[in-house]
ZAKE-376314 format. One line per 8 residues: number of its first residue (from 1); their letters; for each residue x, y, z of C-alpha. Coordinates in steps of 0.2 Angstrom, whole numbers, plus 5000, padded with zeros to 4 digits. Each point is the difference from the previous one (the first is absolute). Layout:
! residues N
NUM = A = X:Y:Z  ...;
! end
This chain:
! residues 160
1 = MAKATKTN = 5265:5694:5776  5003:4995:5018  5019:5000:5004  5006:4983:4996  5008:4987:5013  5018:5000:4995  5003:4984:4990  5015:4986:5003;
9 = AARLLDRA = 5009:5007:4985  5001:5016:5006  5005:4997:5017  5012:4988:4991  5008:5015:4992  5000:5011:5016  5010:4985:5010  5012:5002:4986;
17 = GVAYEVRE = 5000:5020:4999  4995:5001:4983  4989:5016:4998  4982:4999:4991  4985:5010:4996  4981:4991:5001  4989:5001:4989  4981:4997:5003;
25 = YEVDPDDL = 4988:4999:4984  4982:4993:4999  5001:4981:4994  4987:4996:4986  4997:4982:5002  4996:4999:4982  5015:5010:4995  5016:4996:5008;
33 = SATTVAGK = 5013:5002:4985  5015:5007:5005  4999:5014:4984  4983:5004:5012  5011:5000:5017  5013:5014:4992  4989:5011:4994  4988:5000:5022;
41 = VGLAPERV = 5019:5004:5006  5005:5013:4988  5014:4992:4991  5006:4995:4983  4997:4982:4996  5017:4994:4995  5003:5008:5020  4989:4986:5005;
49 = FKTLLARG = 5005:4982:5001  4988:4986:5003  5006:4984:5010  4998:4986:4991  5003:4982:5005  5009:4986:4987  5003:4982:5001  5019:4995:4991;
57 = ATTGPCFA = 4999:4980:4993  5014:4998:5011  5004:5017:5011  4981:5000:5008  4991:5015:5004  5007:5018:5000  4996:5016:5002  4998:5012:4983;
65 = LVAAHAEL = 5000:5019:5001  4992:5008:4983  4993:5017:4997  4983:5002:5000  4999:5004:4981  5010:4984:4995  4999:4982:4996  5011:4988:5009;
73 = DLKALARA = 5013:4990:4989  4999:4987:5007  5014:4992:4989  5010:5015:5005  4997:4997:5018  5005:4980:4997  5016:5006:4992  5002:5011:5017;
81 = RGDKKIAL = 4993:4986:5011  5013:4989:4990  4986:4987:4995  4996:4993:4985  4979:5004:5003  4992:5010:5012  4980:5004:5000  4990:5013:5010;
89 = VALKEVEP = 4991:4990:5018  4981:4997:5000  4990:5013:5008  4996:4986:5012  5015:4998:5005  5008:5017:5004  4988:5003:5017  5007:4983:5004;
97 = LTGYIRGG = 5018:5001:4996  5002:5021:5005  4987:5001:5013  4994:5015:4988  4987:5001:4990  4997:5009:4984  5003:5018:4999  5009:5001:5015;
105 = VTVLGARR = 5018:4986:4996  5014:5007:5005  5019:4993:5003  5000:5005:5018  4992:4990:5016  4994:4987:4986  4996:4982:5006  5016:4991:4994;
113 = RFPVVADA = 5015:5012:4993  5004:4996:4983  5011:5007:4987  4998:5016:4992  5005:5006:4984  4995:5020:4994  4999:5006:4986  5016:5012:4994;
121 = SFVTFDRV = 4989:5017:5001  4995:4996:5016  5017:5008:5004  5000:5015:4989  4986:5012:5010  5003:5008:5017  4986:4991:5008  4989:4987:4993;
129 = AVSAGVRG = 4983:4993:5008  4996:4983:5006  4986:4992:5009  5000:5002:5020  4994:4980:5002  4980:5007:5000  4988:5007:4987  4999:5018:4998;
137 = AQLVLDPE = 5018:5006:5004  5017:5001:4993  5015:5004:5008  5013:5011:4991  5017:5002:5003  5017:4999:4991  5004:4983:4988  5016:4999:5007;
145 = AYVRVIEA = 4998:4998:5020  4983:4986:4992  5011:4989:4989  5012:5001:5016  4989:4997:5012  4991:4984:4988  5017:4994:4995  4993:5004:4982;
153 = TVAPIQSC = 5008:4993:4985  4999:5015:4985  4999:4993:4983  4988:5006:4984  4984:4991:5004  4985:5008:4993  4995:5005:4982  4986:5017:4996;
! end
């Protein structure tokens, strides 16, 4: 695989002084699942976090970080956001809202800055992986530093 160009997400981490490691992997467009990505970057699925975009009935769009093997608990996310109801944003809306395509969505460098809720498990590890903002690359970093940079709320929002 050719050397990757530094992504906007990586540049923003550089500016914030956050250390990270880029782990590249071969992309299979027929299987973009986070659990597959976890295997390709050599990390347990509970340490690789997918970035999902949801929309609250009153609070609007927000990002949710949940582990690769887990499902987003929409009721728990709604409670964390102080909303009555939240639903995932339709895939066709993700790129126009974030600037990222499925399999490459990340909070850093998104077209618009939306609130972020990270599952409580996110900060229980010394290192986690999140998308680098492109398919085929993950950023492995300190979860506490990432939470600080993205100004995330931490709450239990996933179910296994």
